[in-house]
DOSEMAR-611582 format. One record per residue: residue number from 1; residue in one letter; x, z, y of N, C-alpha, C in turn. Coordinates in steps of 0.02 Angstrom, whole numbers, plus 50000, padded with zeros to 5 digits. Layout:
// residues N
[node NUM a [X Z Y] [X Z Y] [X Z Y]],
...
***
This chain:
// residues 60
[node 1 m [55744 55585 52287] [55674 55579 52307] [55669 55541 52372]],
[node 2 a [55721 55537 52411] [55721 55502 52476] [55710 55431 52467]],
[node 3 v [55740 55398 52416] [55733 55327 52402] [55661 55313 52381]],
[node 4 q [55633 55355 52335] [55567 55347 52312] [55514 55352 52366]],
[node 5 a [55525 55403 52408] [55482 55413 52466] [55479 55350 52513]],
[node 6 h [55539 55324 52527] [55545 55265 52570] [55510 55206 52537]],
[node 7 a [55523 55197 52475] [55496 55142 52436] [55418 55146 52433]],
[node 8 a [55393 55205 52425] [55320 55217 52421] [55289 55203 52490]],
[node 9 r [55325 55224 52542] [55300 55211 52614] [55293 55133 52622]],
[node 10 i [55344 55101 52603] [55347 55026 52615] [55292 54992 52571]],
[node 11 r [55289 55013 52508] [55236 54984 52463] [55165 54998 52493]],
[node 12 s [55156 55054 52524] [55091 55069 52554] [55080 55038 52621]],
[node 13 a [55130 55004 52647] [55128 54972 52711] [55113 55020 52768]],
[node 14 f [55143 55081 52761] [55136 55133 52814] [55198 55131 52857]],
[node 15 s [55186 55131 52921] [55241 55144 52968] [55257 55219 52965]],
[node 16 i [55314 55236 52993] [55334 55305 52993] [55280 55346 53034]],
[node 17 e [55256 55317 53086] [55205 55352 53126] [55141 55360 53090]],
[node 18 t [55120 55310 53052] [55058 55314 53016] [55062 55367 52960]],
[node 19 l [55116 55366 52921] [55128 55414 52869] [55128 55484 52899]],
[node 20 a [55164 55493 52954] [55165 55560 52985] [55097 55583 53006]],
[node 21 a [55055 55537 53033] [54990 55558 53054] [54947 55577 52992]],
[node 22 l [54950 55537 52942] [54912 55549 52881] [54934 55619 52847]],
[node 23 a [54999 55632 52849] [55023 55695 52817] [55027 55753 52866]],
[node 24 q [55006 55740 52929] [55004 55792 52980] [55074 55827 52990]],
[node 25 v [55126 55781 52997] [55192 55804 53009] [55219 55763 53069]],
[node 26 d [55277 55782 53097] [55309 55745 53149] [55341 55684 53119]],
[node 27 p [55344 55629 53155] [55379 55570 53129] [55454 55587 53110]],
[node 28 e [55484 55632 53146] [55552 55649 53131] [55561 55683 53059]],
[node 29 t [55506 55711 53037] [55507 55738 52966] [55510 55680 52918]],
[node 30 i [55474 55627 52931] [55474 55569 52886] [55544 55537 52883]],
[node 31 t [55574 55530 52943] [55642 55502 52950] [55693 55546 52913]],
[node 32 a [55689 55610 52923] [55734 55657 52889] [55727 55655 52814]],
[node 33 l [55664 55653 52791] [55649 55650 52720] [55679 55586 52691]],
[node 34 e [55671 55529 52722] [55696 55466 52698] [55772 55462 52700]],
[node 35 k [55801 55501 52745] [55876 55503 52748] [55907 55550 52697]],
[node 36 g [55862 55589 52666] [55888 55640 52620] [55907 55706 52647]],
[node 37 d [55890 55716 52710] [55902 55780 52742] [55858 55834 52710]],
[node 38 t [55880 55897 52719] [55842 55951 52693] [55782 55963 52736]],
[node 39 i [55725 55968 52707] [55661 55986 52744] [55644 56057 52724]],
[node 40 k [55646 56099 52774] [55635 56170 52763] [55562 56188 52754]],
[node 41 d [55516 56145 52783] [55446 56158 52777] [55419 56123 52715]],
[node 42 v [55415 56164 52663] [55395 56139 52596] [55323 56113 52599]],
[node 43 a [55280 56140 52641] [55208 56117 52646] [55210 56047 52674]],
[node 44 a [55253 56034 52722] [55253 55968 52753] [55280 55918 52701]],
[node 45 w [55333 55937 52664] [55355 55895 52607] [55302 55877 52557]],
[node 46 d [55263 55930 52538] [55208 55919 52492] [55154 55872 52518]],
[node 47 r [55138 55882 52583] [55085 55837 52610] [55109 55762 52614]],
[node 48 v [55173 55753 52627] [55197 55684 52627] [55196 55656 52558]],
[node 49 l [55217 55693 52509] [55215 55670 52439] [55145 55658 52415]],
[node 50 d [55098 55699 52440] [55026 55688 52421] [55002 55621 52448]],
[node 51 v [55016 55609 52510] [54991 55547 52541] [55023 55486 52508]],
[node 52 l [55087 55490 52488] [55118 55437 52453] [55103 55432 52378]],
[node 53 g [55072 55480 52352] [55052 55481 52282] [55112 55498 52237]],
[node 54 l [55161 55535 52266] [55219 55559 52228] [55216 55632 52216]],
[node 55 r [55244 55656 52161] [55249 55727 52152] [55316 55740 52120]],
[node 56 s [55347 55796 52146] [55408 55818 52118] [55418 55890 52133]],
[node 57 d [55438 55926 52083] [55456 55998 52094] [55529 56007 52102]],
[node 58 s [55569 55953 52101] [55642 55957 52106] [55665 55983 52172]],
[node 59 h [55627 55977 52226] [55646 55998 52291] [55637 56074 52302]],
[node 60 r [55607 56106 52255] [55595 56178 52264] [55649 56219 52231]],
***
């Protein structure tokens, strides 16, 4: 999902900071997500996916 999230961010022309603001998360969360790191805050993960128009239950 990290690759898809990164690709969707680029397609949407969002900077990390813009996506973080829209999803109401820290920019570090976006960076961690795109690196494939584990995100413990599932609500933050869901907000990012919502903003990007992506949905996945595989992270749960």
